[in-house]
Jmol script that loads the backbone (N, CA, C; Angstrom):
load data "model"
ATOM      1  N   UNK A   1     -30.913   6.999  -4.025  1.00  0.00           N
ATOM      2  CA  UNK A   1     -31.211   6.522  -2.690  1.00  0.00           C
ATOM      3  C   UNK A   1     -29.917   6.079  -2.015  1.00  0.00           C
ATOM      4  N   UNK A   2     -29.718   6.526  -0.796  1.00  0.00           N
ATOM      5  CA  UNK A   2     -28.566   6.131  -0.005  1.00  0.00           C
ATOM      6  C   UNK A   2     -28.875   4.812   0.674  1.00  0.00           C
ATOM      7  N   UNK A   3     -27.921   3.904   0.673  1.00  0.00           N
ATOM      8  CA  UNK A   3     -28.127   2.591   1.269  1.00  0.00           C
ATOM      9  C   UNK A   3     -28.528   2.733   2.735  1.00  0.00           C
ATOM     10  N   UNK A   4     -29.605   2.066   3.134  1.00  0.00           N
ATOM     11  CA  UNK A   4     -30.065   2.114   4.510  1.00  0.00           C
ATOM     12  C   UNK A   4     -31.116   3.175   4.761  1.00  0.00           C
ATOM     13  N   UNK A   5     -31.438   3.999   3.762  1.00  0.00           N
ATOM     14  CA  UNK A   5     -32.433   5.054   3.929  1.00  0.00           C
ATOM     15  C   UNK A   5     -33.481   4.949   2.840  1.00  0.00           C
ATOM     16  N   UNK A   6     -34.718   5.196   3.229  1.00  0.00           N
ATOM     17  CA  UNK A   6     -35.793   5.222   2.255  1.00  0.00           C
ATOM     18  C   UNK A   6     -35.908   6.621   1.694  1.00  0.00           C
ATOM     19  N   UNK A   7     -36.701   6.793   0.667  1.00  0.00           N
ATOM     20  CA  UNK A   7     -36.861   8.090   0.029  1.00  0.00           C
ATOM     21  C   UNK A   7     -37.360   9.150   0.998  1.00  0.00           C
ATOM     22  N   UNK A   8     -38.161   8.782   1.979  1.00  0.00           N
ATOM     23  CA  UNK A   8     -38.696   9.738   2.934  1.00  0.00           C
ATOM     24  C   UNK A   8     -37.701  10.123   4.017  1.00  0.00           C
ATOM     25  N   UNK A   9     -36.529   9.533   4.030  1.00  0.00           N
ATOM     26  CA  UNK A   9     -35.518   9.870   5.011  1.00  0.00           C
ATOM     27  C   UNK A   9     -35.481   8.950   6.219  1.00  0.00           C
ATOM     28  N   UNK A  10     -36.424   8.021   6.310  1.00  0.00           N
ATOM     29  CA  UNK A  10     -36.451   7.125   7.469  1.00  0.00           C
ATOM     30  C   UNK A  10     -35.453   5.990   7.255  1.00  0.00           C
ATOM     31  N   UNK A  11     -34.725   5.671   8.283  1.00  0.00           N
ATOM     32  CA  UNK A  11     -33.756   4.580   8.199  1.00  0.00           C
ATOM     33  C   UNK A  11     -34.471   3.237   8.202  1.00  0.00           C
ATOM     34  N   UNK A  12     -33.955   2.310   7.425  1.00  0.00           N
ATOM     35  CA  UNK A  12     -34.488   0.959   7.421  1.00  0.00           C
ATOM     36  C   UNK A  12     -33.448   0.044   8.033  1.00  0.00           C
ATOM     37  N   UNK A  13     -33.892  -0.858   8.847  1.00  0.00           N
ATOM     38  CA  UNK A  13     -32.970  -1.780   9.506  1.00  0.00           C
ATOM     39  C   UNK A  13     -32.595  -2.881   8.535  1.00  0.00           C
ATOM     40  N   UNK A  14     -31.298  -3.113   8.394  1.00  0.00           N
ATOM     41  CA  UNK A  14     -30.811  -4.197   7.558  1.00  0.00           C
ATOM     42  C   UNK A  14     -29.896  -5.057   8.409  1.00  0.00           C
ATOM     43  N   UNK A  15     -30.315  -6.255   8.739  1.00  0.00           N
ATOM     44  CA  UNK A  15     -29.500  -7.099   9.607  1.00  0.00           C
ATOM     45  C   UNK A  15     -28.221  -7.541   8.920  1.00  0.00           C
ATOM     46  N   UNK A  16     -27.189  -7.764   9.732  1.00  0.00           N
ATOM     47  CA  UNK A  16     -25.918  -8.257   9.227  1.00  0.00           C
ATOM     48  C   UNK A  16     -26.078  -9.704   8.788  1.00  0.00           C
ATOM     49  N   UNK A  17     -25.271 -10.140   7.812  1.00  0.00           N
ATOM     50  CA  UNK A  17     -25.366 -11.527   7.382  1.00  0.00           C
ATOM     51  C   UNK A  17     -25.009 -12.482   8.517  1.00  0.00           C
ATOM     52  N   UNK A  18     -25.688 -13.618   8.561  1.00  0.00           N
ATOM     53  CA  UNK A  18     -25.463 -14.581   9.629  1.00  0.00           C
ATOM     54  C   UNK A  18     -24.432 -15.639   9.259  1.00  0.00           C
ATOM     55  N   UNK A  19     -23.923 -15.606   8.038  1.00  0.00           N
ATOM     56  CA  UNK A  19     -22.951 -16.598   7.597  1.00  0.00           C
ATOM     57  C   UNK A  19     -21.603 -15.920   7.434  1.00  0.00           C
ATOM     58  N   UNK A  20     -20.548 -16.553   7.937  1.00  0.00           N
ATOM     59  CA  UNK A  20     -19.197 -16.014   7.833  1.00  0.00           C
ATOM     60  C   UNK A  20     -18.739 -16.026   6.380  1.00  0.00           C
ATOM     61  N   UNK A  21     -17.644 -15.325   6.083  1.00  0.00           N
ATOM     62  CA  UNK A  21     -17.151 -15.184   4.719  1.00  0.00           C
ATOM     63  C   UNK A  21     -16.892 -16.528   4.052  1.00  0.00           C
ATOM     64  N   UNK A  22     -16.429 -17.511   4.783  1.00  0.00           N
ATOM     65  CA  UNK A  22     -16.135 -18.809   4.200  1.00  0.00           C
ATOM     66  C   UNK A  22     -17.355 -19.701   4.053  1.00  0.00           C
ATOM     67  N   UNK A  23     -18.530 -19.216   4.432  1.00  0.00           N
ATOM     68  CA  UNK A  23     -19.735 -20.000   4.332  1.00  0.00           C
ATOM     69  C   UNK A  23     -20.032 -20.796   5.593  1.00  0.00           C
ATOM     70  N   UNK A  24     -19.142 -20.748   6.570  1.00  0.00           N
ATOM     71  CA  UNK A  24     -19.349 -21.488   7.817  1.00  0.00           C
ATOM     72  C   UNK A  24     -20.248 -20.699   8.750  1.00  0.00           C
ATOM     73  N   UNK A  25     -20.948 -21.398   9.598  1.00  0.00           N
ATOM     74  CA  UNK A  25     -21.798 -20.742  10.583  1.00  0.00           C
ATOM     75  C   UNK A  25     -20.935 -20.092  11.649  1.00  0.00           C
ATOM     76  N   UNK A  26     -21.397 -18.986  12.248  1.00  0.00           N
ATOM     77  CA  UNK A  26     -20.620 -18.326  13.288  1.00  0.00           C
ATOM     78  C   UNK A  26     -20.421 -19.234  14.491  1.00  0.00           C
ATOM     79  N   UNK A  27     -19.282 -19.080  15.160  1.00  0.00           N
ATOM     80  CA  UNK A  27     -18.950 -19.935  16.299  1.00  0.00           C
ATOM     81  C   UNK A  27     -19.187 -19.256  17.632  1.00  0.00           C
ATOM     82  N   UNK A  28     -19.650 -18.043  17.645  1.00  0.00           N
ATOM     83  CA  UNK A  28     -19.839 -17.309  18.891  1.00  0.00           C
ATOM     84  C   UNK A  28     -18.755 -16.264  19.087  1.00  0.00           C
ATOM     85  N   UNK A  29     -17.538 -16.534  18.608  1.00  0.00           N
ATOM     86  CA  UNK A  29     -16.454 -15.562  18.662  1.00  0.00           C
ATOM     87  C   UNK A  29     -16.543 -14.754  17.374  1.00  0.00           C
ATOM     88  N   UNK A  30     -16.784 -13.435  17.449  1.00  0.00           N
ATOM     89  CA  UNK A  30     -17.059 -12.655  16.246  1.00  0.00           C
ATOM     90  C   UNK A  30     -15.922 -12.658  15.232  1.00  0.00           C
ATOM     91  N   UNK A  31     -14.672 -12.681  15.662  1.00  0.00           N
ATOM     92  CA  UNK A  31     -13.547 -12.667  14.733  1.00  0.00           C
ATOM     93  C   UNK A  31     -12.355 -13.353  15.386  1.00  0.00           C
ATOM     94  N   UNK A  32     -12.347 -14.677  15.413  1.00  0.00           N
ATOM     95  CA  UNK A  32     -11.300 -15.384  16.145  1.00  0.00           C
ATOM     96  C   UNK A  32      -9.902 -15.185  15.580  1.00  0.00           C
ATOM     97  N   UNK A  33      -9.763 -14.850  14.297  1.00  0.00           N
ATOM     98  CA  UNK A  33      -8.437 -14.726  13.714  1.00  0.00           C
ATOM     99  C   UNK A  33      -7.905 -13.293  13.726  1.00  0.00           C
ATOM    100  N   UNK A  34      -8.709 -12.322  14.141  1.00  0.00           N
ATOM    101  CA  UNK A  34      -8.279 -10.929  14.135  1.00  0.00           C
ATOM    102  C   UNK A  34      -7.749 -10.516  15.503  1.00  0.00           C
ATOM    103  N   UNK A  35      -6.651  -9.745  15.524  1.00  0.00           N
ATOM    104  CA  UNK A  35      -6.146  -9.259  16.811  1.00  0.00           C
ATOM    105  C   UNK A  35      -7.068  -8.176  17.368  1.00  0.00           C
ATOM    106  N   UNK A  36      -7.072  -8.032  18.665  1.00  0.00           N
ATOM    107  CA  UNK A  36      -7.893  -7.012  19.308  1.00  0.00           C
ATOM    108  C   UNK A  36      -7.128  -5.699  19.300  1.00  0.00           C
ATOM    109  N   UNK A  37      -7.740  -4.655  18.740  1.00  0.00           N
ATOM    110  CA  UNK A  37      -7.144  -3.321  18.713  1.00  0.00           C
ATOM    111  C   UNK A  37      -8.136  -2.352  19.334  1.00  0.00           C
ATOM    112  N   UNK A  38      -7.642  -1.466  20.162  1.00  0.00           N
ATOM    113  CA  UNK A  38      -8.538  -0.448  20.697  1.00  0.00           C
ATOM    114  C   UNK A  38      -8.576   0.737  19.739  1.00  0.00           C
ATOM    115  N   UNK A  39      -9.515   1.635  19.940  1.00  0.00           N
ATOM    116  CA  UNK A  39      -9.717   2.757  19.038  1.00  0.00           C
ATOM    117  C   UNK A  39      -8.501   3.668  18.983  1.00  0.00           C
ATOM    118  N   UNK A  40      -7.845   3.898  20.119  1.00  0.00           N
ATOM    119  CA  UNK A  40      -6.660   4.755  20.148  1.00  0.00           C
ATOM    120  C   UNK A  40      -5.534   4.157  19.303  1.00  0.00           C
ATOM    121  N   UNK A  41      -5.387   2.844  19.338  1.00  0.00           N
ATOM    122  CA  UNK A  41      -4.345   2.190  18.538  1.00  0.00           C
ATOM    123  C   UNK A  41      -4.653   2.307  17.050  1.00  0.00           C
ATOM    124  N   UNK A  42      -5.906   2.133  16.670  1.00  0.00           N
ATOM    125  CA  UNK A  42      -6.295   2.293  15.271  1.00  0.00           C
ATOM    126  C   UNK A  42      -6.058   3.723  14.794  1.00  0.00           C
ATOM    127  N   UNK A  43      -6.366   4.688  15.654  1.00  0.00           N
ATOM    128  CA  UNK A  43      -6.143   6.088  15.318  1.00  0.00           C
ATOM    129  C   UNK A  43      -4.647   6.360  15.125  1.00  0.00           C
ATOM    130  N   UNK A  44      -3.824   5.818  16.012  1.00  0.00           N
ATOM    131  CA  UNK A  44      -2.376   6.008  15.918  1.00  0.00           C
ATOM    132  C   UNK A  44      -1.850   5.398  14.616  1.00  0.00           C
ATOM    133  N   UNK A  45      -2.344   4.226  14.259  1.00  0.00           N
ATOM    134  CA  UNK A  45      -1.916   3.588  13.021  1.00  0.00           C
ATOM    135  C   UNK A  45      -2.339   4.402  11.792  1.00  0.00           C
ATOM    136  N   UNK A  46      -3.557   4.927  11.803  1.00  0.00           N
ATOM    137  CA  UNK A  46      -4.047   5.723  10.674  1.00  0.00           C
ATOM    138  C   UNK A  46      -3.230   7.006  10.522  1.00  0.00           C
ATOM    139  N   UNK A  47      -2.927   7.658  11.634  1.00  0.00           N
ATOM    140  CA  UNK A  47      -2.132   8.887  11.583  1.00  0.00           C
ATOM    141  C   UNK A  47      -0.724   8.579  11.085  1.00  0.00           C
ATOM    142  N   UNK A  48      -0.140   7.506  11.588  1.00  0.00           N
ATOM    143  CA  UNK A  48       1.197   7.124  11.137  1.00  0.00           C
ATOM    144  C   UNK A  48       1.242   6.838   9.650  1.00  0.00           C
ATOM    145  N   UNK A  49       0.241   6.148   9.139  1.00  0.00           N
ATOM    146  CA  UNK A  49       0.182   5.838   7.707  1.00  0.00           C
ATOM    147  C   UNK A  49      -0.004   7.110   6.887  1.00  0.00           C
ATOM    148  N   UNK A  50      -0.861   8.021   7.351  1.00  0.00           N
ATOM    149  CA  UNK A  50      -1.071   9.281   6.627  1.00  0.00           C
ATOM    150  C   UNK A  50       0.216  10.095   6.579  1.00  0.00           C
ATOM    151  N   UNK A  51       0.940  10.145   7.685  1.00  0.00           N
ATOM    152  CA  UNK A  51       2.209  10.879   7.707  1.00  0.00           C
ATOM    153  C   UNK A  51       3.242  10.214   6.796  1.00  0.00           C
ATOM    154  N   UNK A  52       3.249   8.891   6.778  1.00  0.00           N
ATOM    155  CA  UNK A  52       4.185   8.182   5.899  1.00  0.00           C
ATOM    156  C   UNK A  52       3.887   8.489   4.436  1.00  0.00           C
ATOM    157  N   UNK A  53       2.590   8.456   4.072  1.00  0.00           N
ATOM    158  CA  UNK A  53       2.207   8.709   2.677  1.00  0.00           C
ATOM    159  C   UNK A  53       2.495  10.135   2.237  1.00  0.00           C
ATOM    160  N   UNK A  54       2.532  11.062   3.172  1.00  0.00           N
ATOM    161  CA  UNK A  54       2.738  12.474   2.835  1.00  0.00           C
ATOM    162  C   UNK A  54       4.139  12.959   3.190  1.00  0.00           C
ATOM    163  N   UNK A  55       5.058  12.015   3.456  1.00  0.00           N
ATOM    164  CA  UNK A  55       6.428  12.375   3.845  1.00  0.00           C
ATOM    165  C   UNK A  55       6.454  13.330   5.029  1.00  0.00           C
ATOM    166  N   UNK A  56       5.661  13.024   6.049  1.00  0.00           N
ATOM    167  CA  UNK A  56       5.564  13.788   7.303  1.00  0.00           C
ATOM    168  C   UNK A  56       5.031  15.205   7.131  1.00  0.00           C
ATOM    169  N   UNK A  57       4.311  15.464   6.054  1.00  0.00           N
ATOM    170  CA  UNK A  57       3.679  16.770   5.862  1.00  0.00           C
ATOM    171  C   UNK A  57       2.353  16.754   6.622  1.00  0.00           C
ATOM    172  N   UNK A  58       2.294  17.489   7.726  1.00  0.00           N
ATOM    173  CA  UNK A  58       1.117  17.447   8.591  1.00  0.00           C
ATOM    174  C   UNK A  58      -0.118  18.052   7.945  1.00  0.00           C
ATOM    175  N   UNK A  59       0.045  19.077   7.138  1.00  0.00           N
ATOM    176  CA  UNK A  59      -1.110  19.696   6.475  1.00  0.00           C
ATOM    177  C   UNK A  59      -1.745  18.699   5.513  1.00  0.00           C
ATOM    178  N   UNK A  60      -0.936  18.041   4.685  1.00  0.00           N
ATOM    179  CA  UNK A  60      -1.455  17.074   3.732  1.00  0.00           C
ATOM    180  C   UNK A  60      -1.985  15.833   4.436  1.00  0.00           C
ATOM    181  N   UNK A  61      -1.320  15.404   5.514  1.00  0.00           N
ATOM    182  CA  UNK A  61      -1.787  14.232   6.273  1.00  0.00           C
ATOM    183  C   UNK A  61      -3.148  14.517   6.890  1.00  0.00           C
ATOM    184  N   UNK A  62      -3.328  15.717   7.425  1.00  0.00           N
ATOM    185  CA  UNK A  62      -4.613  16.089   8.016  1.00  0.00           C
ATOM    186  C   UNK A  62      -5.715  16.058   6.957  1.00  0.00           C
ATOM    187  N   UNK A  63      -5.431  16.567   5.758  1.00  0.00           N
ATOM    188  CA  UNK A  63      -6.413  16.530   4.670  1.00  0.00           C
ATOM    189  C   UNK A  63      -6.747  15.094   4.294  1.00  0.00           C
ATOM    190  N   UNK A  64      -5.725  14.252   4.246  1.00  0.00           N
ATOM    191  CA  UNK A  64      -5.933  12.845   3.916  1.00  0.00           C
ATOM    192  C   UNK A  64      -6.831  12.160   4.941  1.00  0.00           C
ATOM    193  N   UNK A  65      -6.692  12.540   6.213  1.00  0.00           N
ATOM    194  CA  UNK A  65      -7.489  11.956   7.292  1.00  0.00           C
ATOM    195  C   UNK A  65      -8.855  12.619   7.449  1.00  0.00           C
ATOM    196  N   UNK A  66      -9.044  13.771   6.800  1.00  0.00           N
ATOM    197  CA  UNK A  66     -10.323  14.471   6.901  1.00  0.00           C
ATOM    198  C   UNK A  66     -10.489  15.266   8.179  1.00  0.00           C
ATOM    199  N   UNK A  67      -9.363  15.719   8.754  1.00  0.00           N
ATOM    200  CA  UNK A  67      -9.401  16.546   9.961  1.00  0.00           C
ATOM    201  C   UNK A  67      -8.569  17.800   9.718  1.00  0.00           C
ATOM    202  N   UNK A  68      -8.678  18.759  10.622  1.00  0.00           N
ATOM    203  CA  UNK A  68      -7.865  19.964  10.490  1.00  0.00           C
ATOM    204  C   UNK A  68      -6.446  19.694  10.988  1.00  0.00           C
ATOM    205  N   UNK A  69      -5.512  20.550  10.594  1.00  0.00           N
ATOM    206  CA  UNK A  69      -4.134  20.415  11.053  1.00  0.00           C
ATOM    207  C   UNK A  69      -4.074  20.542  12.565  1.00  0.00           C
ATOM    208  N   UNK A  70      -4.918  21.400  13.118  1.00  0.00           N
ATOM    209  CA  UNK A  70      -4.950  21.597  14.574  1.00  0.00           C
ATOM    210  C   UNK A  70      -5.332  20.295  15.284  1.00  0.00           C
ATOM    211  N   UNK A  71      -6.338  19.610  14.775  1.00  0.00           N
ATOM    212  CA  UNK A  71      -6.763  18.340  15.373  1.00  0.00           C
ATOM    213  C   UNK A  71      -5.639  17.311  15.266  1.00  0.00           C
ATOM    214  N   UNK A  72      -4.998  17.241  14.111  1.00  0.00           N
ATOM    215  CA  UNK A  72      -3.904  16.293  13.932  1.00  0.00           C
ATOM    216  C   UNK A  72      -2.778  16.573  14.916  1.00  0.00           C
ATOM    217  N   UNK A  73      -2.414  17.848  15.088  1.00  0.00           N
ATOM    218  CA  UNK A  73      -1.336  18.196  16.014  1.00  0.00           C
ATOM    219  C   UNK A  73      -1.701  17.836  17.458  1.00  0.00           C
ATOM    220  N   UNK A  74      -2.963  18.054  17.850  1.00  0.00           N
ATOM    221  CA  UNK A  74      -3.394  17.664  19.206  1.00  0.00           C
ATOM    222  C   UNK A  74      -3.294  16.156  19.405  1.00  0.00           C
ATOM    223  N   UNK A  75      -3.689  15.392  18.409  1.00  0.00           N
ATOM    224  CA  UNK A  75      -3.606  13.931  18.515  1.00  0.00           C
ATOM    225  C   UNK A  75      -2.153  13.478  18.605  1.00  0.00           C
ATOM    226  N   UNK A  76      -1.269  14.108  17.816  1.00  0.00           N
ATOM    227  CA  UNK A  76       0.153  13.761  17.872  1.00  0.00           C
ATOM    228  C   UNK A  76       0.733  14.074  19.248  1.00  0.00           C
ATOM    229  N   UNK A  77       0.341  15.209  19.818  1.00  0.00           N
ATOM    230  CA  UNK A  77       0.814  15.562  21.164  1.00  0.00           C
ATOM    231  C   UNK A  77       0.322  14.545  22.196  1.00  0.00           C
ATOM    232  N   UNK A  78      -0.897  14.092  22.048  1.00  0.00           N
ATOM    233  CA  UNK A  78      -1.450  13.108  22.974  1.00  0.00           C
ATOM    234  C   UNK A  78      -0.673  11.787  22.887  1.00  0.00           C
ATOM    235  N   UNK A  79      -0.286  11.389  21.670  1.00  0.00           N
ATOM    236  CA  UNK A  79       0.482  10.154  21.510  1.00  0.00           C
ATOM    237  C   UNK A  79       1.887  10.297  22.088  1.00  0.00           C
ATOM    238  N   UNK A  80       2.463  11.487  22.016  1.00  0.00           N
ATOM    239  CA  UNK A  80       3.802  11.717  22.576  1.00  0.00           C
ATOM    240  C   UNK A  80       3.801  11.629  24.092  1.00  0.00           C
ATOM    241  N   UNK A  81       2.669  11.962  24.737  1.00  0.00           N
ATOM    242  CA  UNK A  81       2.559  11.934  26.188  1.00  0.00           C
ATOM    243  C   UNK A  81       2.599  10.515  26.731  1.00  0.00           C
ATOM    244  N   UNK A  82       2.204   9.554  25.946  1.00  0.00           N
ATOM    245  CA  UNK A  82       2.122   8.165  26.413  1.00  0.00           C
ATOM    246  C   UNK A  82       3.456   7.518  26.473  1.00  0.00           C
TER     247      UNK A  82
END
end "model"
wireframe off; spacefill off
backbone 0.3
color backbone group
C-alpha cells in the first residue's frame, strides 16, 4: 500500500501535524526561521548542485535531476537570460 492511498486506489486525507518539531504550538507564521525562496531560485540551486556533483557534465546532471538533457539545457539558457 502506498502512503495516502487505500487498496481501491482512492486517496485518503491525512492532515498535517498541528504541533511544531520542537513540541511548541504553531504561532501563525508557518516557518519563521526559514528564508523565503521562490520556485525558480530552488530550481537554480538544484541545477547548480547537480552540475557541481557531476563536474559540469550536463548529461549526468540531467539524469540526477530526473529530466532530459534538452530540458536541462533550456533551463540553463533561461537562467543565463536573467
